[in-house]
Steps between C-alpha positions, in 0.01 A plus 500: 500500500227763545310350208527141626385603848199681355413205277510259792287725719238557231480133406455409865214747518330320209509802277590307188219535245459430128582776256205736461591756237221477244474851355735671257605739769874562542592595855849639549674594823766758580658591830524846657386689190199678649433787525798651316458296182123457502450738202764312299352153552137610465579670168693193386201274579261730315721500190528123498131436553414746222713300256393162637127524581474125563732524802431658840807612696500525880794668673574420865781657702636368832775624733827324419506321838152351449499388139682167554250377757208613282647331196570163661151499650346553159724246327413233756131590475516452125413861420831670420526836330602478138810715553690615807789735568799316650867567559756244385571321832127451555457371146790259539349350815151480347635336186695240699182418694303458178278803562570689177426431134788532249433773245739407217219425256313816601798733454503407132675755277504757783789312667738695279361828637632449854852550628678161506603548864138549605394176333801322650386615846167323442636179351507206743587145392487608137150649513392866512258599775399857438462811289765757606363840603763724664825498694763739626875544503749701703733780394790667678453862595818668618583836653721682248653727762601207721638314199703805394640540850595133499668526160238291321367591157238235412265247647624152592491224240509198734443400861875507559507859375203593719692383805831651384328835431333482841836452674649788301208727591543416868876556489478839327176646632423318823156406365349161429515391138217251463232317698431148371189323630686223682179350638465385138849351482351188341392704198843663477667159503273379219552813290873442532461143380551344844259219585356456847416129482640211297406132532285573802773675698596860569796617291518869598813435707712434189818703439319722247219580743750569776696730269190707421401537864860589586489782242188629672678472836802691370273774366309514828824532697614780268177692565373447147169336597218699658454339840142620557258219422769298323345167603141617542224314314415832333797732501365731228360773732837539672690486171297760312505733803879474508522575128261796527707628791823496297650226719511225236685488170295239310139385514389171342125537449215491247473809278192619692731583792639792301160670502499480878846652520391776263200580721675474837857618434526723194861591581612136503290422193682774308831326575376152412623301201368160392649179364353158427542258787788264419408156374636207691705225333160341433402793277208573733403854600422582861144567614286282273167382645252379237123517543285306256160342436469125556217255430408290805425130481132426451411763242277309252680390186223645282568844651879497453506648146295799619716534811815490290362768268420728794838433664678595180293820493583579865870464432528632144739778399253787533353396833837421656628840390193683635519322836877542535470875445240529775664261746864610452610146419650345187306298243605149407387538141806556281329771293362685802834480684667666200247783483647854487314575825767293673804525276490856364713735712407868457779748429490649850393183676532472874599194700144361502478491121848354473410233756192401302708453184774312687245269655324433170832415337558240772156336475625239257720376785236507774426169673324407822756348737365276775547161665224250426375183664674534838276461808541773763728691267459831684644339813797372303551835332507674838769256617707587194450874551607469864816320390578761235442775754746335740759472226453845348507681835809311614332318787599166353733363235308494171576134423400389848179703492393354165601148605277527807205623293556219247467244781165652597382483139621141455309381807180666377546378143558142621175507701311640199642225278392229747147641515478502122587129473 
């Protein structure tokens, strides 16, 4: 909806102009990379230009909250950059609005170099719309002392075990076991193979959805869920503080969180063990969020082979590995993701090194979970979160709470369907 609004506004302002990219310059955009990664990208550009003297590369970086407006303006004006950093939900919306160029022919033999899940994230209506660059994935860090006191000997292997372990921790130690990000309950439903919408109607009030929310409610009632920030849009600050303070048994977080614990709470870090985050029935790991390079609509056809060559260079094994090491993310190149930097665990490794290896092992299962094509989705998501909060905290029967939220969704979805006709 953001894209369509911008397109309408720009067209009304008579900003539409013919394409005016005459030189062999390749302009590529990133978001929020300066100044930390300026040396990396400037060195990358120098290397490429040295090997391709007929091409001039221009790197432009924008804040993440500005880049969409800048991009739509340039697309409408007929002067788009050749490549642009996007996340998957943005790319999906752009592709549906016809604002991206499929890259299947430009990937060529390099398609086999990327993790299948990363390419699947960027495939809409049977066409691929980007060159994968990096993603992330969550691991479970757990306090070994709390686990021992609770009679637990290993990390959980499923969501059901996470909740069962959390209840056991609460019963035997009086401490919270886990702190799920319930403001993102939609993502949890999807990871567990539970759809939100089917045939234009909300379906998250089905018996299976109700059963999952009831398990959360039972765990909350037993004291197994950390109550601080449980339904906050960003509950991570409260969660990591609780873990560092020894008040939380398990922490679901990206591996980089372990470095923070090591720096801020050495005593807790020394007690910390790590396990891969359990895969849902879908086989999807928690925490995936792919960033890639896309080609906007309007890039001259004659320039596409050169753009594809540069995009393959940007996202090749060596460059993905170098960037991932600096940025503390995971590469989406299969070879780079299997590099010993990620997977090798030193003999006396601490939790941070173990977390890196556990995360890398899960990258093959990383996917970006989101809901696409729904107008005013944030408003609908908030209605769902409010219903889940009412059910989990015991303020309302779970079935009734989800039924009420489903009615809100159905009204909104019906209006959206009428507008689309």
